[in-house]
C-alpha positions in Angstrom: -19.0 2.3 20.9 -18.3 1.9 17.2 -20.6 4.3 15.2 -23.2 2.6 13.0 -22.0 2.6 9.4 -23.7 1.8 6.2 -20.7 0.3 4.3 -18.4 -2.6 4.7 -15.2 -3.6 3.0 -12.3 -6.1 3.0 -8.6 -5.4 3.5 -5.5 -7.6 3.4 -3.2 -8.0 6.4 0.3 -9.1 5.6 1.5 -10.5 8.9 5.1 -11.7 9.1 6.4 -13.5 12.1 9.9 -14.8 12.8 9.1 -18.3 11.8 6.1 -18.0 9.4 4.0 -15.5 7.5 0.4 -15.2 6.4 -1.9 -13.1 4.4 -5.3 -12.6 5.9 -8.5 -11.1 4.5 -10.4 -9.0 7.0 -14.0 -8.1 6.4 -15.1 -5.1 8.5 -18.4 -3.3 8.6 -21.2 -2.2 11.0 -20.8 -4.7 13.8 -18.8 -7.0 11.6 -15.3 -8.3 12.0 -14.3 -11.5 10.2 -10.9 -12.9 9.2 -9.9 -15.7 7.0 -6.4 -16.8 5.8 -5.6 -16.9 2.1 -1.9 -17.8 2.3 0.5 -19.2 4.8 4.2 -19.7 4.3 7.3 -20.5 6.3 9.9 -17.8 7.1 13.2 -19.8 7.4 16.5 -18.0 7.9 19.6 -18.9 6.0 23.1 -19.3 7.4 25.9 -18.2 5.0 29.6 -17.9 5.5 29.2 -14.4 7.1 26.3 -15.2 9.4 22.5 -15.8 9.8 20.3 -13.9 7.4 16.6 -13.6 6.5 15.7 -15.0 3.1 14.0 -11.7 2.3 13.6 -12.2 -1.4 11.7 -15.5 -0.8 9.6 -13.8 1.8 8.7 -11.0 -0.7 7.8 -13.7 -3.3 5.4 -15.2 -0.8 3.9 -11.8 0.0 3.2 -11.3 -3.7 1.7 -14.8 -3.9 -0.5 -14.1 -0.9 -1.7 -10.8 -2.4 -2.5 -12.5 -5.6 -4.7 -15.0 -3.7 -6.3 -12.1 -1.8 -7.1 -10.2 -5.0 -8.5 -13.4 -6.6 -10.8 -13.9 -3.7 -11.7 -10.2 -3.2 -11.3 -8.3 -6.5 -12.7 -5.1 -4.7 -10.0 -5.3 -2.0 -9.8 -1.9 -0.3 -6.2 -1.8 0.9 -3.3 -3.8 2.3 -1.0 -3.4 5.3 2.3 -5.0 6.5 3.5 -5.9 10.0 6.6 -7.9 11.0 9.1 -8.5 13.7 11.2 -5.5 14.8 14.8 -4.3 14.8 16.1 -5.9 11.6 16.7 -3.9 8.4 18.3 -3.7 4.9 20.7 -1.0 3.7 20.1 0.4 0.2 22.0 2.5 -2.3 19.5 3.9 -4.7 17.1 1.1 -5.5 19.7 -1.7 -4.8 19.8 -3.7 -1.6 23.4 -3.9 -0.4 23.0 -7.3 1.3 20.5 -9.7 2.7 19.3 -8.5 6.1 20.9 -10.1 9.1 18.8 -12.1 11.5 18.6 -10.6 15.0 19.9 -13.9 16.4 23.2 -13.6 14.6 26.0 -13.1 17.0 27.7 -10.1 15.2 26.4 -7.4 17.5 28.7 -7.9 20.5 31.2 -5.4 19.2 28.4 -3.0 18.4 27.2 -3.0 22.0 30.6 -2.3 23.3 31.2 0.5 20.8 27.8 2.1 21.5 28.2 2.1 25.3 31.7 3.6 24.9 30.0 6.6 23.2 26.8 6.8 25.2 26.2 5.5 28.7 23.3 3.0 29.0 21.5 5.3 31.4 21.7 8.1 28.9 20.4 5.8 26.2 17.4 4.9 28.3 16.6 8.5 29.1 16.5 9.2 25.4 14.9 6.1 23.9 13.3 4.3 26.8 14.2 0.9 25.5 15.2 -2.2 27.4 18.7 -3.5 26.7 18.7 -6.2 24.1 22.0 -6.9 22.3 20.3 -7.0 18.9 18.5 -3.7 19.0 18.9 -1.8 15.8 21.3 0.8 17.1 23.8 -2.0 18.1 23.4 -3.7 14.7 24.1 -0.4 13.0 27.1 0.1 15.2 28.4 -3.3 14.1 27.8 -2.4 10.5 29.7 0.9 11.0 32.7 -0.9 12.5 32.7 -3.4 9.6 32.4 -0.6 7.0 28.9 -1.9 6.1 27.5 1.6 6.1 29.9 2.9 3.5 27.9 3.9 0.5 24.5 3.2 2.1 21.8 5.8 1.4 18.8 4.4 3.1 18.0 2.0 6.0 14.6 0.3 5.8 13.1 -1.9 8.5 11.7 -5.2 7.2 8.0 -4.1 6.7 9.2 -0.8 5.3 11.5 -2.6 2.8 8.7 -4.8 1.6 6.4 -1.7 1.4 9.1 0.0 -0.7 9.2 -2.9 -3.2 5.4 -2.8 -3.4 5.0 1.0 -3.8 8.3 2.7 -4.5 7.9 4.8 -1.3 10.6 4.8 1.3 9.2 5.5 4.8 9.6 4.3 8.4 6.5 3.6 10.4 6.7 4.9 14.0 5.8 1.9 16.1 8.6 -0.1 14.5 11.0 2.8 14.3 10.6 3.1 18.1 12.3 -0.2 18.5 15.5 0.9 16.8 16.7 2.9 19.9 17.1 5.9 17.6 13.7 7.5 18.1 13.1 10.1 20.9 10.8 8.9 23.6 8.6 11.0 25.8 8.2 13.9 23.4 4.7 12.9 22.2 1.5 13.5 24.1 1.1 11.8 27.5 0.1 12.2 31.0 2.2 13.9 33.7 4.1 11.5 35.9 1.8 9.3 37.8 -1.3 10.0 35.6 -2.0 7.4 32.9 -5.1 5.8 31.4 -8.1 6.9 29.5 -8.6 10.3 31.1 -5.1 11.5 30.3 -5.2 10.1 26.8 -8.4 12.0 26.2 -6.9 15.2 27.4 -3.7 14.7 25.3 -5.7 14.0 22.2 -7.9 17.0 22.8 -4.9 19.3 23.2 -3.4 18.1 19.9 -6.5 18.2 17.8 -8.3 21.2 19.2 -11.4 19.2 20.1 -13.1 19.3 23.5 -12.4 16.4 25.9 -16.1 15.4 25.7 -15.9 15.2 21.9 -12.7 13.2 22.0 -14.2 10.9 24.6 -17.1 10.1 22.2 -14.9 9.0 19.3 -11.2 9.8 19.4 -9.2 9.5 17.4 -11.8 8.7 14.7 -9.7 9.6 11.7 -6.3 8.8 10.4 -5.3 12.4 10.8 -6.2 12.4 14.5 -4.4 9.1 15.0 -1.3 10.5 13.3 -1.4 13.6 15.5 -1.1 11.4 18.6 2.4 10.3 17.6 3.5 13.1 15.3 6.0 14.5 17.8 8.0 11.3 17.9 11.0 11.8 15.6 14.5 10.5 14.9 16.9 11.5 17.6 19.4 13.5 15.5 21.6 14.2 18.5 22.0 10.5 19.4 22.4 9.5 15.8 25.3 12.0 15.6 26.9 10.9 18.8 26.9 7.3 17.5 28.6 8.3 14.3 25.7 7.1 12.1 24.8 8.9 8.9 21.6 10.8 9.5 20.7 10.7 5.8 19.9 6.9 5.9 16.9 7.3 8.1 13.7 7.8 6.0 10.6 10.0 6.6 8.5 8.8 9.5 4.8 7.9 9.1 2.2 6.9 11.6 -0.2 4.0 11.7 -3.3 4.9 9.6 -1.4 7.0 7.0 -1.5 6.0 3.4 2.0 5.0 2.1 1.1 4.8 -1.6 -0.5 2.8 -4.3 1.0 -0.4 -5.6 3.4 0.1 -8.5 1.9 -0.8 -11.9 4.2 -3.8 -12.3 3.3 -5.1 -8.9 -0.5 -4.6 -9.5 -0.2 -6.5 -12.7 1.7 -9.3 -11.1 -0.9 -9.8 -8.4 -3.8 -9.4 -10.8 -5.3 -6.2 -9.3 -7.4 -4.4 -11.8 -8.1 -1.4 -9.5 -5.8 0.9 -7.6 -4.7 -0.8 -4.3 -3.3 1.3 -1.5 -0.7 0.3 1.0 -1.7 1.7 4.4 0.7 2.0 7.3 -0.4 -0.1 10.3 1.3 -0.8 13.6 4.1 -2.3 11.5 5.8 -3.8 14.6 3.7 -6.9 15.0 3.4 -6.4 18.7 1.9 -2.9 18.1 -0.7 -4.4 15.9 -1.4 -7.2 18.3 -2.0 -4.8 21.2 -4.6 -3.0 19.1 -6.6 -6.3 19.1 -6.2 -7.1 22.8 -9.8 -6.7 24.2 -8.8 -4.7 27.2 -11.6 -2.8 28.9 -9.8 -0.7 31.5 -6.6 0.4 33.2 -6.4 -2.8 35.3 -5.8 -5.0 32.3 -2.4 -6.3 31.2 -1.3 -8.2 28.1 1.0 -11.0 27.0 1.5 -11.3 23.3 2.8 -14.9 23.3 4.6 -16.3 20.3 8.2 -16.8 19.4 8.8 -14.0 21.9 6.5 -13.1 24.8 5.8 -9.4 25.2 4.5 -8.8 28.7 3.2 -5.5 29.9 0.6 -2.7 30.1 -0.5 0.1 27.9 0.3 3.6 29.1 -0.2 7.2 28.0 3.3 8.2 29.1 6.7 6.5 29.3 8.3 5.3 32.5 11.9 6.4 32.4 13.0 5.9 36.0 16.3 4.3 37.0 14.2 1.5 38.5 12.5 0.9 35.2 15.9 0.8 33.4 17.3 -1.6 36.0 14.3 -3.9 35.6 15.0 -3.8 31.8 11.5 -2.6 30.8 10.9 -0.9 27.5 8.8 2.0 26.3 7.9 1.3 22.7 5.5 3.3 20.5 2.0 2.0 20.1 -0.8 2.9 17.7 -2.4 6.3 18.4 0.6 7.5 20.5 0.1 4.9 23.2 3.1 3.5 25.1 3.7 -0.2 25.1 5.4 -0.5 28.5 6.7 -4.1 28.5 9.5 -6.5 28.8 10.6 -9.0 26.2 10.5 -12.4 27.7 11.8 -15.5 25.9 8.8 -17.2 24.4 7.7 -20.4 22.7 10.9 -20.3 20.7 12.2 -22.6 23.4 9.6 -25.2 22.5 9.8 -24.8 18.8 13.6 -24.9 18.7 13.5 -28.0 21.0 11.2 -29.7 18.5 13.6 -28.9 15.7 16.5 -30.3 17.7 14.7 -33.6 18.4 13.6 -33.9 14.7 17.2 -33.4 13.6 18.2 -36.1 16.0 15.7 -38.5 14.4 12.6 -38.2 16.6 9.5 -36.2 15.7 7.0 -35.2 18.3 3.6 -33.7 18.0 3.4 -30.6 20.2 -0.2 -31.3 21.2 0.9 -34.7 22.5 3.8 -33.3 24.5 1.6 -30.6 26.0 -1.1 -33.1 27.0 1.5 -35.3 28.6 3.2 -32.3 30.3 -0.1 -31.3 31.9 -0.1 -34.7 33.7 3.4 -34.2 35.3 2.9 -34.0 39.1 6.4 -34.1 40.4 8.8 -31.1 40.8 10.1 -29.6 37.6 12.9 -27.1 37.1 11.9 -23.5 36.9 14.8 -21.9 35.1 15.6 -18.3 33.9 14.2 -18.3 30.4 16.0 -15.1 29.5 19.5 -16.5 30.1 21.6 -15.4 27.0 22.5 -19.0 26.2 18.9 -19.6 25.0 19.0 -16.8 22.4 20.8 -18.5 19.5 19.5 -21.4 17.4 20.7 -24.8 18.4 20.3 -27.6 20.9 18.0 -25.9 23.4 17.3 -29.1 25.3 21.0 -29.6 26.0 21.3 -26.0 27.1 18.4 -26.3 29.5 19.8 -29.4 31.0 23.2 -27.7 31.4 21.6 -24.7 33.0 19.7 -26.8 35.5 22.8 -28.9 36.4 24.8 -25.7 37.0 22.1 -24.2 39.2 21.1 -27.3 41.3 17.7 -27.7 39.7 16.0 -31.0 38.7 17.4 -31.9 35.3 14.6 -32.7 32.8 15.5 -36.1 31.3 12.6 -36.7 28.9 11.0 -34.5 26.3 7.8 -34.4 28.3 9.6 -33.2 31.4 11.5 -30.6 29.4 8.4 -29.2 27.8 6.7 -29.0 31.3 9.8 -27.2 32.6 9.7 -24.7 29.7 6.0 -23.9 30.2 6.4 -23.6 34.0 9.4 -21.4 33.6 7.6 -19.1 31.0 4.6 -18.8 33.4 6.9 -17.9 36.3 8.6 -15.3 34.1 5.2 -13.9 33.1 4.2 -13.6 36.7 7.4 -11.9 37.8 7.3 -9.5 34.8 3.7 -8.5 35.5 4.5 -7.8 39.2 7.3 -5.6 38.1 5.2 -3.8 35.5 2.6 -3.1 38.1 5.1 -1.7 40.6 7.0 0.4 38.1 4.0 1.9 36.3 1.8 2.3 39.4 -0.9 0.2 37.7 -3.0 -2.3 39.6 -3.5 -5.4 37.4 -6.5 -7.6 37.8 -6.9 -9.3 34.4 -4.2 -10.7 32.0 -5.0 -11.1 28.3 -2.9 -13.7 26.5 -3.1 -13.2 22.7 -1.2 -14.9 19.8 -0.2 -18.5 19.4 0.4 -19.0 23.1 -3.3 -18.3 23.8 -4.0 -21.8 22.4 -1.6 -23.4 24.9 -4.0 -24.4 27.7 -1.3 -25.5 30.0 0.6 -22.2 29.6 -2.6 -20.2 30.2 -3.6 -22.1 33.3 -0.1 -22.0 34.8 0.0 -18.2 34.2 -3.3 -17.9 36.1 -2.0 -20.0 38.9 1.3 -18.2 39.2 -0.1 -14.7 38.9 -3.3 -15.4 41.0 -5.2 -13.4 38.3 -7.9 -14.1 35.8 -6.5 -14.9 32.4 -8.5 -14.3 29.2 -7.0 -16.1 26.2 -7.5 -15.0 22.7 -7.7 -13.9 20.0 -5.1 -16.1 18.4 -4.6 -13.9 15.3 -4.4 -10.7 17.3 -1.6 -9.3 15.1 -3.6 -9.7 11.9 -6.7 -8.4 13.5 -5.0 -5.2 14.7 -3.5 -4.8 11.3 -7.0 -5.1 9.7 -8.6 -2.7 12.2 -6.1 0.1 11.7 -6.6 -0.2 7.9 -10.4 -0.3 8.3 -10.4 2.9 10.4 -8.1 4.6 7.9 -10.6 3.7 5.1 -13.7 4.8 7.0 -15.1 1.3 7.5 -15.0 1.8 11.3 -14.5 4.8 13.5 -13.5 5.6 17.0 -10.7 5.2 19.6 -8.7 2.0 20.2 -11.2 1.3 23.0 -14.0 1.1 20.4 -12.0 -1.1 18.1 -11.3 -3.4 21.0 -15.0 -3.6 21.8 -15.5 -4.9 18.3 -12.8 -7.5 18.9 -14.4 -8.6 22.1 -17.8 -9.1 20.3 -16.2 -11.1 17.4 -13.8 -13.2 19.3 -15.0 -14.5 22.7 -11.9 -15.2 24.9 -11.5 -18.4 27.0 -11.3 -17.7 30.8 -8.8 -19.3 33.1 -9.1 -18.8 36.9 -6.3 -19.5 39.4 -6.4 -23.0 40.8 -5.9 -23.4 44.5 
């Protein structure tokens, strides 16, 4: 349980997704957890002659505007924290950015994959970094840069939240949960259970070993401080040997920090621009948005699984130790770093990008649909619909997703969805089927028995998706909270600032009290 405290405070969560960003105020105190948005803005990539890029300067301008709104509403703001999508980065020489960051959906990385695997076999990569193969992982992007001469003269590589944090504070760091997605961080060197032992008991023992506390003390409230939280993942570091084998310059990789550590205070010019009259600290949170989202999944035990459903769907379980078997690699599961040294054992599944990109395609063709209308109509479809492989590579790049789905279905002898309603139903059915298959694999590979599935993020509002997931898994689905990423961001800051104490389990109990999930039972 969260310890009774006598003070409360407000922090700002800067939560940046692949299609939009937001700045949320989170008020946390004894038995209190409330969020409200103060700014929302689009995050629209830009295609130039050399490829698809993030409009990072516009994004930063919107972050500053959001912080200005936050300070105006809460002059006594305690701190701020940034989370974003993973894998993408900027290269710097001194203070100067060498180019606009590429978007992970840009097709430049094919040569980087080939070059990387020529130097290090995929099985060896998995043994070292534990990551599923995705052609846009950071190490492949860096290999593409190396081949093109893009690393020449680069002095620093900063992932997206770390880049924005540098512009805010002048401090160059890499937060561990996001760094774990680069493929260049060692996996399995931090605390964890022996093979076959996962869950709360092993986490307690691991934390006790690191901090010198007794297991009973750790069980009561661990890790209750930022220092204890940092200890849980302090052993995870850049893999110097792998970096060398790949021919990457070691000097570009900055100092690592853990979620809960203070990065620094806002630069005087930044503080003046947002109207902050007091010193405002930037605190490292789970800067990979999924890491923050998992903090806010109201899981109650080792039989719970999660689906963070948004542009991507991250489907898996939380473990104390990585799973590095050949079967796990063959199933393309990933072991990413979580807050407090937990392991996010999951697989990336294509997400609601398929719907949003279809809506964009129809709009460009002259027809605008309301998503709520399409979903309501899709729920009424009773005939057979195509269940297709949502992770087929053809669906990764921006473009005419409806045409690609119809082409896939025709090639594989599936019913071809002719109308937008049929296509949306096909997408949602296919996502639910992919979720069910991924959860079955996660259970088998990790040795976990799964009884409850938590869906958080934007997909938790999609009633059809939640119900079909319950139907296809045969499990209870608990939907919500919608703003899980921002909530996790807020809670890590709040714990670092002493507004709340305890382990992730205690933080999650606070989430469960503040945001009651909607329950979906399998329909026979």
